[in-house]
N, CA and C of each residue as an Amber inpcrd file, in Angstrom:
protein
   324
 -36.5150000 -39.3290000  51.0490000 -36.9850000 -38.9340000  49.8090000
 -35.4390000 -39.2420000  48.8610000 -35.8940000 -39.7130000  47.7520000
 -34.8200000 -40.7590000  46.3300000 -34.6360000 -39.2500000  45.7680000
 -33.4190000 -39.2810000  45.0950000 -32.7220000 -38.0650000  44.1250000
 -33.7400000 -38.1580000  42.5700000 -34.0130000 -36.9840000  42.4120000
 -34.3780000 -37.5590000  41.0650000 -33.6220000 -37.4070000  40.2570000
 -34.3390000 -38.4220000  38.9390000 -33.3680000 -39.1590000  37.6590000
 -33.8570000 -38.2530000  36.4090000 -32.4130000 -37.8270000  36.0470000
 -32.8130000 -36.8700000  34.9790000 -32.2040000 -38.1110000  33.5930000
 -33.1430000 -38.3340000  32.8730000 -33.2240000 -38.9970000  31.4220000
 -32.4680000 -37.6720000  30.2140000 -31.3110000 -38.0370000  29.4280000
 -31.1990000 -37.0030000  28.8940000 -31.2530000 -38.3100000  27.6380000
 -32.4240000 -37.4700000  26.6480000 -32.2940000 -38.3930000  25.3260000
 -31.6880000 -37.7270000  24.6160000 -30.9930000 -38.1700000  23.7630000
 -29.7670000 -37.5670000  22.4590000 -31.0700000 -37.7120000  21.0760000
 -31.4820000 -38.9410000  21.1820000 -31.8900000 -38.6680000  18.9500000
 -33.3210000 -38.2150000  19.6460000 -34.0030000 -37.2300000  18.8090000
 -35.0640000 -36.7140000  18.5140000 -35.7520000 -37.7650000  18.4150000
 -37.2980000 -37.2640000  19.0600000 -38.2900000 -38.3760000  19.0470000
 -39.2660000 -38.4460000  17.5580000 -39.5620000 -39.3320000  17.4540000
 -40.3310000 -39.7910000  16.1190000 -40.8530000 -38.5270000  15.6850000
 -41.2170000 -37.8290000  14.3410000 -41.8880000 -36.7060000  14.0090000
 -41.0570000 -35.5000000  14.4160000 -40.2610000 -35.6690000  15.4120000
 -39.4800000 -34.3430000  15.3030000 -38.3780000 -34.1120000  14.7350000
 -38.1030000 -33.1100000  13.9630000 -36.7060000 -33.2240000  13.4790000
 -35.5220000 -32.4700000  14.0020000 -34.3660000 -32.8680000  13.9910000
 -33.0540000 -32.0390000  14.2770000 -32.4190000 -31.3370000  13.2930000
 -31.1630000 -30.3330000  13.9740000 -30.9520000 -29.5640000  13.6930000
 -30.3830000 -29.8210000  12.5650000 -30.8500000 -28.8960000  11.7430000
 -30.2670000 -29.3960000  10.2060000 -28.8490000 -29.0490000  10.2130000
 -27.8000000 -29.5030000   9.3310000 -26.3150000 -29.2950000   9.0160000
 -26.0960000 -28.4320000   8.0230000 -25.5670000 -27.2400000   7.8980000
 -25.3170000 -26.2420000   6.9930000 -24.4290000 -27.6440000   5.5530000
 -25.0100000 -27.2390000   4.7440000 -24.5110000 -27.7830000   3.4820000
 -22.7040000 -27.0760000   3.5540000 -21.9750000 -28.1940000   2.9840000
 -20.4350000 -27.9440000   2.4860000 -20.1370000 -26.5240000   2.1250000
 -20.8470000 -25.6710000   1.0820000 -20.6920000 -25.0180000   0.2490000
 -21.1880000 -23.5860000   1.2130000 -21.7990000 -23.7280000   2.5640000
 -22.0460000 -22.4950000   3.4320000 -20.8760000 -22.2560000   4.0670000
 -20.6790000 -23.7960000   4.7310000 -19.0230000 -23.7590000   5.6930000
 -18.0570000 -23.3500000   5.0120000 -17.7780000 -23.9300000   3.8940000
 -16.4980000 -23.2580000   2.9590000 -16.6160000 -22.2020000   2.8360000
 -17.3050000 -21.2710000   2.2940000 -17.8700000 -19.8790000   2.2290000
 -17.7620000 -18.9390000   3.3740000 -18.3500000 -19.6500000   4.4650000
 -17.7040000 -18.5030000   6.0870000 -16.1300000 -19.2270000   6.4610000
 -15.6960000 -20.5070000   5.8850000 -14.2920000 -20.2900000   6.4040000
 -13.5280000 -19.2430000   5.4900000 -13.7710000 -19.1610000   4.1880000
 -13.2460000 -18.3080000   3.2890000 -13.2420000 -16.8100000   4.1030000
 -14.6050000 -16.2810000   4.1350000 -14.6900000 -15.3020000   4.8210000
 -14.0390000 -15.0160000   6.0730000 -14.0930000 -16.0640000   6.9360000
 -13.4560000 -15.6420000   8.3230000 -11.9910000 -15.6850000   8.1360000
 -11.0460000 -16.6420000   7.1130000  -9.7430000 -16.6220000   6.8860000
  -9.5060000 -14.6420000   6.1280000  -9.9160000 -14.5900000   5.4570000
 -10.0220000 -13.4170000   4.5980000  -9.8660000 -12.2230000   5.3950000
 -11.0680000 -11.9540000   6.3840000 -11.0200000 -11.1750000   7.5590000
 -10.0110000 -11.0890000   8.1090000  -9.4660000 -12.4870000   8.7380000
  -8.1880000 -12.5360000   9.6970000  -6.7980000 -11.9580000   8.8340000
  -6.7330000 -12.0620000   7.6470000  -5.7820000 -11.5780000   7.1570000
  -5.9130000 -10.2060000   6.7800000  -6.8770000  -9.7340000   6.3870000
  -7.1530000  -8.0990000   6.1780000  -6.8250000  -7.6790000   7.7930000
  -6.9480000  -7.8480000   8.7850000  -6.5930000  -7.6260000  10.0890000
  -5.2710000  -7.2750000   9.9950000  -4.5360000  -8.6940000   9.8580000
  -2.9260000  -8.6820000   9.5070000  -2.5770000  -7.8060000   8.8360000
  -2.9280000  -7.5840000   7.5090000  -2.4690000  -6.4160000   6.9670000
  -2.7030000  -4.9690000   7.5050000  -3.7160000  -4.9430000   7.8960000
  -3.9620000  -3.4320000   8.4090000  -2.8500000  -3.0720000   9.5210000
  -2.9130000  -3.9530000  10.4240000  -2.0490000  -4.0850000  11.7820000
  -0.6300000  -3.8710000  11.2430000  -0.5040000  -4.2490000  10.1500000
   1.2020000  -4.1870000   9.9450000   1.4140000  -2.8760000   9.1620000
   0.6950000  -2.2170000   8.0890000   0.5390000  -1.3010000   7.5240000
   0.5850000   0.0940000   8.4770000  -0.2700000  -0.0830000   9.8230000
  -0.3680000   0.8690000  10.7190000   1.2660000   1.0850000  11.6950000
   1.4880000   0.0030000  11.3420000   2.5940000   0.1270000  12.5820000
   4.0300000   0.7610000  11.5400000   4.0560000   0.3310000   9.9240000
   4.4180000   1.0680000   8.7070000   4.5970000   2.5100000   9.5680000
   3.3850000   3.0050000   9.0340000   3.0770000   4.0140000   9.0790000
   3.5710000   5.0480000  10.2840000   3.3770000   4.3650000  11.7620000
   3.2980000   5.1330000  12.7900000   4.9780000   5.1540000  12.9530000
   6.0000000   3.7850000  12.3710000   7.1910000   4.2320000  12.2980000
   8.0480000   5.6390000  11.0800000   7.1460000   5.6420000   9.9540000
   7.5560000   6.9560000   9.6510000   6.8610000   8.2130000  10.2830000
   5.8060000   8.1660000  10.8650000   5.4300000   9.4290000  11.9130000
   6.3060000   9.7500000  12.7930000   7.2040000   8.0450000  13.3900000
   8.1280000   8.9470000  14.7020000   9.2350000   9.3550000  13.8420000
   9.7100000   8.7650000  12.4030000  10.7680000   9.7690000  11.8060000
  10.8060000  10.9180000  11.7330000   9.3210000  11.4580000  11.1720000
   9.4410000  12.7520000  10.6240000   9.1910000  13.7490000  12.0490000
   8.7460000  13.1130000  13.1350000   8.6600000  13.8660000  14.2040000
   9.9440000  14.4170000  14.8310000  11.1360000  12.8670000  14.6570000
  12.2810000  13.5290000  14.4810000  12.8720000  14.5540000  13.5110000
  12.7600000  14.5630000  12.8070000  13.2380000  15.1750000  11.4420000
  12.6220000  16.8090000  12.1130000  11.2570000  16.8630000  12.3730000
  10.8100000  18.5870000  12.8260000  11.6040000  18.5850000  13.6440000
  11.9990000  18.2260000  14.7330000  12.4640000  18.3120000  15.7780000
  13.9110000  19.1320000  15.5020000  14.5850000  18.5330000  14.8590000
  15.8580000  18.7490000  14.0580000  15.4090000  20.1460000  13.2020000
  14.6390000  19.8660000  12.5190000  14.9650000  21.4020000  12.0520000
  14.3280000  22.5540000  12.9500000  13.3940000  22.2190000  13.6770000
  13.2190000  23.2220000  14.5650000  14.3380000  23.7950000  15.3930000
  15.2210000  22.7100000  15.9210000  15.9770000  23.3520000  16.6930000
  17.1640000  24.1010000  15.6900000  17.3460000  23.8130000  14.4000000
  18.0720000  24.4090000  13.4590000  17.8130000  25.8200000  13.2960000
  16.0130000  26.2330000  13.3370000  15.7140000  27.1640000  12.8130000
  16.2000000  28.0990000  14.1230000  16.3260000  27.6540000  15.3220000
  15.8860000  28.7270000  16.3790000  17.6510000  29.1920000  16.4990000
  18.7010000  27.8490000  16.1780000  19.5790000  28.6110000  16.1700000
  19.9390000  29.5370000  15.0760000  19.1000000  29.4380000  13.5400000
  19.3350000  30.5380000  13.0460000  18.8730000  31.6540000  13.0290000
  17.8290000  31.4720000  13.9090000  17.2740000  32.9170000  14.4450000
  18.1460000  34.2550000  15.5900000  18.8170000  33.1380000  15.9400000
  19.6300000  33.5790000  17.2810000  20.8710000  34.0210000  16.5020000
  21.2310000  33.4700000  15.0670000  22.5470000  33.5770000  14.7430000
  22.0840000  34.9700000  13.9880000  20.7520000  35.3470000  13.2380000
  20.2100000  36.3040000  12.5250000  20.4100000  37.7750000  13.4470000
  19.8320000  37.1020000  14.9230000  19.5260000  38.5550000  15.5630000
  21.2670000  38.9780000  16.4420000  22.1370000  38.0140000  16.3400000
  23.3020000  38.7770000  16.5080000  23.8050000  39.5320000  15.1500000
  23.4290000  39.2250000  14.2590000  24.5220000  39.4430000  12.6280000
  23.4460000  41.1540000  12.8830000  22.7690000  41.1570000  13.4570000
  21.9330000  42.1770000  12.7050000  21.7300000  43.2300000  13.8030000
  22.4750000  43.3300000  14.8310000  22.4270000  43.9700000  16.2860000
  22.9100000  45.3490000  15.6380000  22.3410000  45.9750000  16.2630000
  22.9140000  47.4450000  16.1670000  24.0840000  47.6480000  16.2830000
  25.0130000  47.1230000  17.6060000  26.0300000  47.8810000  17.9210000
  27.0820000  46.6540000  16.3560000  26.7070000  45.5850000  16.1800000
  27.6750000  45.1370000  15.1060000  27.3210000  45.8350000  13.8490000
  26.6140000  46.0400000  13.1630000  25.5840000  47.1240000  12.5190000
  26.9620000  48.3720000  12.3040000  26.6280000  49.2650000  13.3450000
  27.6610000  49.9830000  13.6610000  29.1580000  50.1380000  13.7590000
  29.3570000  48.9470000  13.7300000  31.0650000  48.7470000  13.9890000
  31.8800000  48.2670000  12.7100000  30.6540000  47.6340000  12.2490000
  30.7810000  47.2130000  11.1040000  31.2860000  48.3510000   9.7110000
  30.1380000  49.4720000   9.7270000  30.0250000  50.5660000   9.1900000
  31.1490000  51.5680000   9.6300000  31.7350000  51.7930000  10.9820000
  32.4070000  52.7310000  11.1240000  34.1580000  52.0050000  10.6130000
  34.4930000  50.7970000  11.3270000  35.8080000  50.1960000  10.8070000
  36.1820000  49.8040000   9.4380000  34.7490000  49.1770000   9.1480000
  35.2870000  48.1380000   7.4610000  34.8320000  49.0740000   6.8780000
  33.7080000  50.1020000   6.4520000  33.4420000  50.7700000   5.6060000
  33.6100000  52.0620000   5.2560000  34.5790000  52.6920000   6.9280000
  34.6820000  53.8200000   7.0910000  33.7390000  54.8050000   6.8060000
  32.5980000  54.5590000   7.3690000  31.5480000  55.3650000   7.3940000
  31.7550000  55.9360000   9.1940000  31.2050000  57.7150000   8.8910000
  31.1310000  58.3390000  10.2060000  29.6590000  59.0780000  10.0350000
  29.2140000  59.2420000  11.1980000  28.1150000  60.4760000  11.2920000
  28.3600000  61.6410000  11.1210000  27.7580000  62.2320000  10.0810000
  27.6360000  63.9500000   9.8010000  27.5750000  64.5280000  11.1370000
  28.6470000  65.6000000  11.0600000  28.3930000  66.8850000  11.7300000
  27.3730000  67.5420000  11.6040000  27.1750000  68.0330000  13.0750000
  26.0230000  69.1740000  13.2040000  25.9250000  70.2430000  11.8080000
  26.5760000  70.1880000  11.6590000  26.7320000  71.5150000  10.3130000
  26.7760000  71.5260000   9.3840000  26.6180000  70.0480000   9.0640000
  26.5180000  69.1390000   7.6130000  25.0560000  68.4900000   7.4750000
  24.6660000  68.8100000   8.2430000  22.8800000  68.2850000   8.1990000
  22.3240000  69.4400000   7.7800000  21.1880000  68.7060000   7.0000000
  20.0300000  69.8200000   6.2720000  19.1480000  68.8260000   6.5490000
  18.0560000  70.0690000   7.1630000  16.5990000  69.7760000   6.8530000
  15.7550000  69.6190000   5.6710000  15.6110000  68.7250000   5.0980000
  14.2960000  69.4190000   4.0280000  13.0420000  69.3420000   4.3800000
  12.1770000  70.5260000   3.7200000  10.8470000  70.4930000   3.9830000
   9.8600000  70.5650000   3.3860000   8.8760000  70.3680000   3.1670000
   8.2200000  69.8740000   2.2450000   7.6460000  71.3090000   1.7860000
C-alpha cells in the first residue's frame, strides 16, 4: 500500500479570505502597552528591594534597642534592690531604723 500524500496549500482558495493583518496603529499600541508593563514590573521589583532593605535595617535597629532595653532593666533592678537601698540609707545618708521605744502606733 503506498504512503498517503499530503498536500499543503498556502494560498487561500478562491472565495476564501485569509487572516486579516492588524493595522500598524494596533501593533504600535500593543507594543507600547507591553513595554509600559515591562517597565512597571521593573520599577515595582526595584521598589520592593529598596523597601526590603529598609525593613532589614529597621529590624536590626529594633534588635539593638531591645538588647539595650534588657540591659537597662537589669541595671534598674540592680539599683533598686532592697539591699542597695538599705546600704545607701545607712552609709551615705546616716539613716537607721528606730528603736522599739520610739515607735508610735496611730489609730483612726
